[in-house]
PyMOL Python script that loads the backbone (N, CA, C, O; Angstrom):
from pymol import cmd

cmd.read_pdbstr("""\
ATOM      1  N   UNK A   1      -2.292  28.466  28.182  1.00  0.00           N
ATOM      2  CA  UNK A   1      -1.430  28.368  27.027  1.00  0.00           C
ATOM      3  C   UNK A   1      -0.518  29.620  27.072  1.00  0.00           C
ATOM      4  O   UNK A   1      -0.986  30.710  27.401  1.00  0.00           O
ATOM      5  N   UNK A   2       0.793  29.459  26.737  1.00  0.00           N
ATOM      6  CA  UNK A   2       1.695  30.493  26.718  1.00  0.00           C
ATOM      7  C   UNK A   2       1.468  31.454  25.548  1.00  0.00           C
ATOM      8  O   UNK A   2       0.848  31.088  24.550  1.00  0.00           O
ATOM      9  N   UNK A   3       1.971  32.677  25.674  1.00  0.00           N
ATOM     10  CA  UNK A   3       1.798  33.650  24.539  1.00  0.00           C
ATOM     11  C   UNK A   3       2.464  33.153  23.295  1.00  0.00           C
ATOM     12  O   UNK A   3       3.558  32.589  23.304  1.00  0.00           O
ATOM     13  N   UNK A   4       1.710  33.402  22.164  1.00  0.00           N
ATOM     14  CA  UNK A   4       2.273  33.031  20.896  1.00  0.00           C
ATOM     15  C   UNK A   4       2.191  31.557  20.537  1.00  0.00           C
ATOM     16  O   UNK A   4       2.774  31.160  19.527  1.00  0.00           O
ATOM     17  N   UNK A   5       1.524  30.750  21.281  1.00  0.00           N
ATOM     18  CA  UNK A   5       1.497  29.321  21.058  1.00  0.00           C
ATOM     19  C   UNK A   5       0.123  28.838  20.512  1.00  0.00           C
ATOM     20  O   UNK A   5      -0.164  27.641  20.500  1.00  0.00           O
ATOM     21  N   UNK A   6      -0.684  29.768  20.079  1.00  0.00           N
ATOM     22  CA  UNK A   6      -2.044  29.442  19.685  1.00  0.00           C
ATOM     23  C   UNK A   6      -2.193  29.141  18.198  1.00  0.00           C
ATOM     24  O   UNK A   6      -1.465  28.330  17.626  1.00  0.00           O
ATOM     25  N   UNK A   7      -3.150  29.816  17.602  1.00  0.00           N
ATOM     26  CA  UNK A   7      -3.501  29.480  16.181  1.00  0.00           C
ATOM     27  C   UNK A   7      -2.471  29.976  15.205  1.00  0.00           C
ATOM     28  O   UNK A   7      -2.355  31.176  14.957  1.00  0.00           O
ATOM     29  N   UNK A   8      -1.725  29.051  14.654  1.00  0.00           N
ATOM     30  CA  UNK A   8      -0.755  29.332  13.602  1.00  0.00           C
ATOM     31  C   UNK A   8      -1.408  29.114  12.259  1.00  0.00           C
ATOM     32  O   UNK A   8      -2.168  28.159  12.098  1.00  0.00           O
ATOM     33  N   UNK A   9      -1.142  29.954  11.307  1.00  0.00           N
ATOM     34  CA  UNK A   9      -1.757  29.773   9.994  1.00  0.00           C
ATOM     35  C   UNK A   9      -1.236  28.558   9.292  1.00  0.00           C
ATOM     36  O   UNK A   9      -0.051  28.239   9.388  1.00  0.00           O
ATOM     37  N   UNK A  10      -2.119  27.863   8.576  1.00  0.00           N
ATOM     38  CA  UNK A  10      -1.756  26.604   7.869  1.00  0.00           C
ATOM     39  C   UNK A  10      -2.173  26.782   6.432  1.00  0.00           C
ATOM     40  O   UNK A  10      -3.037  27.592   6.097  1.00  0.00           O
ATOM     41  N   UNK A  11      -1.491  25.954   5.550  1.00  0.00           N
ATOM     42  CA  UNK A  11      -1.896  25.999   4.133  1.00  0.00           C
ATOM     43  C   UNK A  11      -1.709  27.369   3.514  1.00  0.00           C
ATOM     44  O   UNK A  11      -0.778  28.112   3.823  1.00  0.00           O
ATOM     45  N   UNK A  12      -2.637  27.663   2.629  1.00  0.00           N
ATOM     46  CA  UNK A  12      -2.535  28.942   1.850  1.00  0.00           C
ATOM     47  C   UNK A  12      -2.765  30.186   2.704  1.00  0.00           C
ATOM     48  O   UNK A  12      -2.493  31.296   2.245  1.00  0.00           O
ATOM     49  N   UNK A  13      -3.264  30.030   3.945  1.00  0.00           N
ATOM     50  CA  UNK A  13      -3.391  31.194   4.782  1.00  0.00           C
ATOM     51  C   UNK A  13      -2.094  31.630   5.418  1.00  0.00           C
ATOM     52  O   UNK A  13      -2.005  32.722   5.980  1.00  0.00           O
ATOM     53  N   UNK A  14      -1.076  30.771   5.332  1.00  0.00           N
ATOM     54  CA  UNK A  14       0.257  31.118   5.841  1.00  0.00           C
ATOM     55  C   UNK A  14       0.872  32.139   4.842  1.00  0.00           C
ATOM     56  O   UNK A  14       0.777  31.954   3.629  1.00  0.00           O
ATOM     57  N   UNK A  15       1.475  33.168   5.346  1.00  0.00           N
ATOM     58  CA  UNK A  15       2.017  34.202   4.592  1.00  0.00           C
ATOM     59  C   UNK A  15       3.105  33.809   3.581  1.00  0.00           C
ATOM     60  O   UNK A  15       3.327  34.501   2.587  1.00  0.00           O
ATOM     61  N   UNK A  16       3.759  32.714   3.851  1.00  0.00           N
ATOM     62  CA  UNK A  16       4.836  32.283   2.937  1.00  0.00           C
ATOM     63  C   UNK A  16       4.409  31.115   1.968  1.00  0.00           C
ATOM     64  O   UNK A  16       5.244  30.505   1.300  1.00  0.00           O
ATOM     65  N   UNK A  17       3.121  30.853   1.933  1.00  0.00           N
ATOM     66  CA  UNK A  17       2.629  29.729   1.118  1.00  0.00           C
ATOM     67  C   UNK A  17       2.931  30.099  -0.350  1.00  0.00           C
ATOM     68  O   UNK A  17       2.708  31.231  -0.778  1.00  0.00           O
ATOM     69  N   UNK A  18       3.448  29.108  -1.106  1.00  0.00           N
ATOM     70  CA  UNK A  18       3.747  29.324  -2.516  1.00  0.00           C
ATOM     71  C   UNK A  18       2.733  28.686  -3.400  1.00  0.00           C
ATOM     72  O   UNK A  18       2.694  28.981  -4.595  1.00  0.00           O
ATOM     73  N   UNK A  19       1.922  27.838  -2.881  1.00  0.00           N
ATOM     74  CA  UNK A  19       0.863  27.204  -3.695  1.00  0.00           C
ATOM     75  C   UNK A  19      -0.487  27.238  -2.879  1.00  0.00           C
ATOM     76  O   UNK A  19      -0.511  27.378  -1.656  1.00  0.00           O
ATOM     77  N   UNK A  20      -1.557  27.104  -3.634  1.00  0.00           N
ATOM     78  CA  UNK A  20      -2.869  27.056  -3.028  1.00  0.00           C
ATOM     79  C   UNK A  20      -3.301  25.605  -2.800  1.00  0.00           C
ATOM     80  O   UNK A  20      -2.662  24.662  -3.267  1.00  0.00           O
ATOM     81  N   UNK A  21      -4.372  25.466  -2.089  1.00  0.00           N
ATOM     82  CA  UNK A  21      -4.900  24.092  -1.858  1.00  0.00           C
ATOM     83  C   UNK A  21      -5.274  23.398  -3.149  1.00  0.00           C
ATOM     84  O   UNK A  21      -5.090  22.189  -3.293  1.00  0.00           O
ATOM     85  N   UNK A  22      -5.805  24.174  -4.096  1.00  0.00           N
ATOM     86  CA  UNK A  22      -6.203  23.664  -5.398  1.00  0.00           C
ATOM     87  C   UNK A  22      -4.970  23.175  -6.149  1.00  0.00           C
ATOM     88  O   UNK A  22      -5.014  22.124  -6.788  1.00  0.00           O
ATOM     89  N   UNK A  23      -3.882  23.917  -6.081  1.00  0.00           N
ATOM     90  CA  UNK A  23      -2.620  23.517  -6.781  1.00  0.00           C
ATOM     91  C   UNK A  23      -2.048  22.225  -6.164  1.00  0.00           C
ATOM     92  O   UNK A  23      -1.502  21.368  -6.859  1.00  0.00           O
ATOM     93  N   UNK A  24      -2.194  22.126  -4.855  1.00  0.00           N
ATOM     94  CA  UNK A  24      -1.736  20.896  -4.159  1.00  0.00           C
ATOM     95  C   UNK A  24      -2.515  19.699  -4.686  1.00  0.00           C
ATOM     96  O   UNK A  24      -1.933  18.651  -4.965  1.00  0.00           O
ATOM     97  N   UNK A  25      -3.874  19.856  -4.829  1.00  0.00           N
ATOM     98  CA  UNK A  25      -4.689  18.805  -5.388  1.00  0.00           C
ATOM     99  C   UNK A  25      -4.250  18.400  -6.814  1.00  0.00           C
ATOM    100  O   UNK A  25      -4.195  17.222  -7.168  1.00  0.00           O
ATOM    101  N   UNK A  26      -3.950  19.422  -7.590  1.00  0.00           N
ATOM    102  CA  UNK A  26      -3.466  19.193  -8.936  1.00  0.00           C
ATOM    103  C   UNK A  26      -2.131  18.436  -8.982  1.00  0.00           C
ATOM    104  O   UNK A  26      -1.937  17.498  -9.756  1.00  0.00           O
ATOM    105  N   UNK A  27      -1.246  18.884  -8.131  1.00  0.00           N
ATOM    106  CA  UNK A  27       0.069  18.216  -8.036  1.00  0.00           C
ATOM    107  C   UNK A  27      -0.079  16.747  -7.714  1.00  0.00           C
ATOM    108  O   UNK A  27       0.489  15.895  -8.398  1.00  0.00           O
ATOM    109  N   UNK A  28      -0.846  16.443  -6.669  1.00  0.00           N
ATOM    110  CA  UNK A  28      -1.016  15.074  -6.247  1.00  0.00           C
ATOM    111  C   UNK A  28      -1.719  14.233  -7.304  1.00  0.00           C
ATOM    112  O   UNK A  28      -1.345  13.084  -7.538  1.00  0.00           O
ATOM    113  N   UNK A  29      -2.730  14.799  -7.936  1.00  0.00           N
ATOM    114  CA  UNK A  29      -3.460  13.981  -8.975  1.00  0.00           C
ATOM    115  C   UNK A  29      -2.530  13.757 -10.169  1.00  0.00           C
ATOM    116  O   UNK A  29      -2.456  12.644 -10.691  1.00  0.00           O
ATOM    117  N   UNK A  30      -1.845  14.766 -10.592  1.00  0.00           N
ATOM    118  CA  UNK A  30      -0.974  14.590 -11.762  1.00  0.00           C
ATOM    119  C   UNK A  30       0.194  13.609 -11.462  1.00  0.00           C
ATOM    120  O   UNK A  30       0.581  12.825 -12.328  1.00  0.00           O
ATOM    121  N   UNK A  31       0.734  13.660 -10.259  1.00  0.00           N
ATOM    122  CA  UNK A  31       1.763  12.700  -9.878  1.00  0.00           C
ATOM    123  C   UNK A  31       1.201  11.286  -9.823  1.00  0.00           C
ATOM    124  O   UNK A  31       1.874  10.344 -10.240  1.00  0.00           O
ATOM    125  N   UNK A  32      -0.032  11.116  -9.312  1.00  0.00           N
ATOM    126  CA  UNK A  32      -0.676   9.817  -9.200  1.00  0.00           C
ATOM    127  C   UNK A  32      -0.980   9.233 -10.618  1.00  0.00           C
ATOM    128  O   UNK A  32      -1.076   8.021 -10.807  1.00  0.00           O
ATOM    129  N   UNK A  33      -1.116  10.111 -11.544  1.00  0.00           N
ATOM    130  CA  UNK A  33      -1.440   9.604 -12.926  1.00  0.00           C
ATOM    131  C   UNK A  33      -0.188   9.509 -13.825  1.00  0.00           C
ATOM    132  O   UNK A  33      -0.257   9.327 -15.041  1.00  0.00           O
ATOM    133  N   UNK A  34       0.942   9.643 -13.145  1.00  0.00           N
ATOM    134  CA  UNK A  34       2.219   9.350 -13.896  1.00  0.00           C
ATOM    135  C   UNK A  34       3.121  10.530 -14.251  1.00  0.00           C
ATOM    136  O   UNK A  34       4.226  10.325 -14.753  1.00  0.00           O
ATOM    137  N   UNK A  35       2.692  11.700 -14.013  1.00  0.00           N
ATOM    138  CA  UNK A  35       3.598  12.849 -14.255  1.00  0.00           C
ATOM    139  C   UNK A  35       4.755  12.863 -13.288  1.00  0.00           C
ATOM    140  O   UNK A  35       4.604  12.543 -12.109  1.00  0.00           O
ATOM    141  N   UNK A  36       5.917  13.237 -13.798  1.00  0.00           N
ATOM    142  CA  UNK A  36       7.104  13.164 -12.977  1.00  0.00           C
ATOM    143  C   UNK A  36       7.292  14.407 -12.138  1.00  0.00           C
ATOM    144  O   UNK A  36       6.875  15.504 -12.509  1.00  0.00           O
ATOM    145  N   UNK A  37       7.946  14.206 -10.971  1.00  0.00           N
ATOM    146  CA  UNK A  37       8.122  15.291 -10.058  1.00  0.00           C
ATOM    147  C   UNK A  37       8.885  16.463 -10.647  1.00  0.00           C
ATOM    148  O   UNK A  37       8.546  17.616 -10.382  1.00  0.00           O
ATOM    149  N   UNK A  38       9.916  16.185 -11.445  1.00  0.00           N
ATOM    150  CA  UNK A  38      10.692  17.319 -12.068  1.00  0.00           C
ATOM    151  C   UNK A  38       9.868  18.203 -12.955  1.00  0.00           C
ATOM    152  O   UNK A  38      10.126  19.401 -13.077  1.00  0.00           O
ATOM    153  N   UNK A  39       8.853  17.597 -13.589  1.00  0.00           N
ATOM    154  CA  UNK A  39       7.961  18.384 -14.439  1.00  0.00           C
ATOM    155  C   UNK A  39       7.097  19.258 -13.587  1.00  0.00           C
ATOM    156  O   UNK A  39       6.899  20.425 -13.927  1.00  0.00           O
ATOM    157  N   UNK A  40       6.572  18.759 -12.500  1.00  0.00           N
ATOM    158  CA  UNK A  40       5.774  19.451 -11.561  1.00  0.00           C
ATOM    159  C   UNK A  40       6.556  20.614 -10.914  1.00  0.00           C
ATOM    160  O   UNK A  40       6.048  21.722 -10.744  1.00  0.00           O
ATOM    161  N   UNK A  41       7.792  20.308 -10.572  1.00  0.00           N
ATOM    162  CA  UNK A  41       8.632  21.343  -9.923  1.00  0.00           C
ATOM    163  C   UNK A  41       8.802  22.496 -10.874  1.00  0.00           C
ATOM    164  O   UNK A  41       8.674  23.644 -10.450  1.00  0.00           O
ATOM    165  N   UNK A  42       9.084  22.254 -12.145  1.00  0.00           N
ATOM    166  CA  UNK A  42       9.280  23.307 -13.109  1.00  0.00           C
ATOM    167  C   UNK A  42       8.010  24.136 -13.304  1.00  0.00           C
ATOM    168  O   UNK A  42       8.094  25.360 -13.400  1.00  0.00           O
ATOM    169  N   UNK A  43       6.876  23.523 -13.362  1.00  0.00           N
ATOM    170  CA  UNK A  43       5.650  24.220 -13.636  1.00  0.00           C
ATOM    171  C   UNK A  43       5.230  25.101 -12.435  1.00  0.00           C
ATOM    172  O   UNK A  43       4.838  26.253 -12.620  1.00  0.00           O
ATOM    173  N   UNK A  44       5.311  24.567 -11.241  1.00  0.00           N
ATOM    174  CA  UNK A  44       4.854  25.252 -10.067  1.00  0.00           C
ATOM    175  C   UNK A  44       5.904  26.046  -9.333  1.00  0.00           C
ATOM    176  O   UNK A  44       5.593  26.754  -8.375  1.00  0.00           O
ATOM    177  N   UNK A  45       7.151  25.936  -9.770  1.00  0.00           N
ATOM    178  CA  UNK A  45       8.234  26.740  -9.178  1.00  0.00           C
ATOM    179  C   UNK A  45       8.574  26.368  -7.717  1.00  0.00           C
ATOM    180  O   UNK A  45       8.845  27.219  -6.869  1.00  0.00           O
ATOM    181  N   UNK A  46       8.541  25.046  -7.483  1.00  0.00           N
ATOM    182  CA  UNK A  46       8.787  24.603  -6.107  1.00  0.00           C
ATOM    183  C   UNK A  46      10.131  23.768  -6.081  1.00  0.00           C
ATOM    184  O   UNK A  46      10.624  23.314  -7.113  1.00  0.00           O
ATOM    185  N   UNK A  47      10.659  23.606  -4.888  1.00  0.00           N
ATOM    186  CA  UNK A  47      11.885  22.796  -4.738  1.00  0.00           C
ATOM    187  C   UNK A  47      11.564  21.332  -4.869  1.00  0.00           C
ATOM    188  O   UNK A  47      10.410  20.924  -4.737  1.00  0.00           O
ATOM    189  N   UNK A  48      12.606  20.521  -5.133  1.00  0.00           N
ATOM    190  CA  UNK A  48      12.530  19.140  -5.219  1.00  0.00           C
ATOM    191  C   UNK A  48      11.910  18.548  -3.921  1.00  0.00           C
ATOM    192  O   UNK A  48      11.025  17.695  -3.976  1.00  0.00           O
ATOM    193  N   UNK A  49      12.385  19.012  -2.799  1.00  0.00           N
ATOM    194  CA  UNK A  49      11.930  18.504  -1.494  1.00  0.00           C
ATOM    195  C   UNK A  49      10.423  18.821  -1.286  1.00  0.00           C
ATOM    196  O   UNK A  49       9.652  17.977  -0.829  1.00  0.00           O
ATOM    197  N   UNK A  50      10.042  20.059  -1.638  1.00  0.00           N
ATOM    198  CA  UNK A  50       8.640  20.406  -1.362  1.00  0.00           C
ATOM    199  C   UNK A  50       7.718  19.615  -2.261  1.00  0.00           C
ATOM    200  O   UNK A  50       6.683  19.168  -1.767  1.00  0.00           O
ATOM    201  N   UNK A  51       7.993  19.398  -3.534  1.00  0.00           N
ATOM    202  CA  UNK A  51       7.154  18.626  -4.397  1.00  0.00           C
ATOM    203  C   UNK A  51       7.046  17.206  -3.858  1.00  0.00           C
ATOM    204  O   UNK A  51       5.961  16.626  -3.816  1.00  0.00           O
ATOM    205  N   UNK A  52       8.176  16.661  -3.451  1.00  0.00           N
ATOM    206  CA  UNK A  52       8.228  15.281  -2.885  1.00  0.00           C
ATOM    207  C   UNK A  52       7.352  15.183  -1.679  1.00  0.00           C
ATOM    208  O   UNK A  52       6.571  14.238  -1.563  1.00  0.00           O
ATOM    209  N   UNK A  53       7.452  16.114  -0.785  1.00  0.00           N
ATOM    210  CA  UNK A  53       6.584  16.108   0.449  1.00  0.00           C
ATOM    211  C   UNK A  53       5.113  16.253   0.151  1.00  0.00           C
ATOM    212  O   UNK A  53       4.286  15.632   0.819  1.00  0.00           O
ATOM    213  N   UNK A  54       4.765  17.053  -0.832  1.00  0.00           N
ATOM    214  CA  UNK A  54       3.380  17.180  -1.231  1.00  0.00           C
ATOM    215  C   UNK A  54       2.864  15.899  -1.778  1.00  0.00           C
ATOM    216  O   UNK A  54       1.782  15.439  -1.413  1.00  0.00           O
ATOM    217  N   UNK A  55       3.655  15.304  -2.680  1.00  0.00           N
ATOM    218  CA  UNK A  55       3.236  14.010  -3.308  1.00  0.00           C
ATOM    219  C   UNK A  55       3.077  12.900  -2.281  1.00  0.00           C
ATOM    220  O   UNK A  55       2.189  12.063  -2.442  1.00  0.00           O
ATOM    221  N   UNK A  56       3.887  12.850  -1.239  1.00  0.00           N
ATOM    222  CA  UNK A  56       3.828  11.834  -0.235  1.00  0.00           C
ATOM    223  C   UNK A  56       2.851  12.156   0.881  1.00  0.00           C
ATOM    224  O   UNK A  56       2.619  11.317   1.751  1.00  0.00           O
ATOM    225  N   UNK A  57       2.268  13.355   0.877  1.00  0.00           N
ATOM    226  CA  UNK A  57       1.352  13.680   1.886  1.00  0.00           C
ATOM    227  C   UNK A  57       1.981  14.155   3.207  1.00  0.00           C
ATOM    228  O   UNK A  57       1.291  14.261   4.221  1.00  0.00           O
ATOM    229  N   UNK A  58       3.220  14.424   3.190  1.00  0.00           N
ATOM    230  CA  UNK A  58       3.945  14.919   4.371  1.00  0.00           C
ATOM    231  C   UNK A  58       3.811  16.460   4.577  1.00  0.00           C
ATOM    232  O   UNK A  58       4.018  16.982   5.673  1.00  0.00           O
ATOM    233  N   UNK A  59       3.481  17.105   3.545  1.00  0.00           N
ATOM    234  CA  UNK A  59       3.210  18.578   3.575  1.00  0.00           C
ATOM    235  C   UNK A  59       1.886  18.810   2.987  1.00  0.00           C
ATOM    236  O   UNK A  59       1.499  18.124   2.041  1.00  0.00           O
ATOM    237  N   UNK A  60       1.174  19.740   3.498  1.00  0.00           N
ATOM    238  CA  UNK A  60      -0.204  20.040   3.003  1.00  0.00           C
ATOM    239  C   UNK A  60      -1.085  18.874   3.309  1.00  0.00           C
ATOM    240  O   UNK A  60      -2.000  18.600   2.531  1.00  0.00           O
ATOM    241  N   UNK A  61      -0.872  18.158   4.402  1.00  0.00           N
ATOM    242  CA  UNK A  61      -1.690  16.975   4.693  1.00  0.00           C
ATOM    243  C   UNK A  61      -3.036  17.298   5.170  1.00  0.00           C
ATOM    244  O   UNK A  61      -3.824  16.394   5.451  1.00  0.00           O
TER     245      UNK A  61
END
""", "prot")
cmd.dss("prot")
cmd.show_as("cartoon", "prot")
cmd.util.cbc("prot")
cmd.orient("prot")
């Protein structure tokens, strides 16, 4: 394996992570129970795209 291609940090271990795994669970649960994405964005301080990806399972999968 080439240099620098190994273990990349994922999830909350990544230095730029804005949310924890527990917050991701909360976001997904609250969205599934009817809370709207714009409300979640405001509370967690995330972008529209990031909340959408978390809710759809494309990010933090």
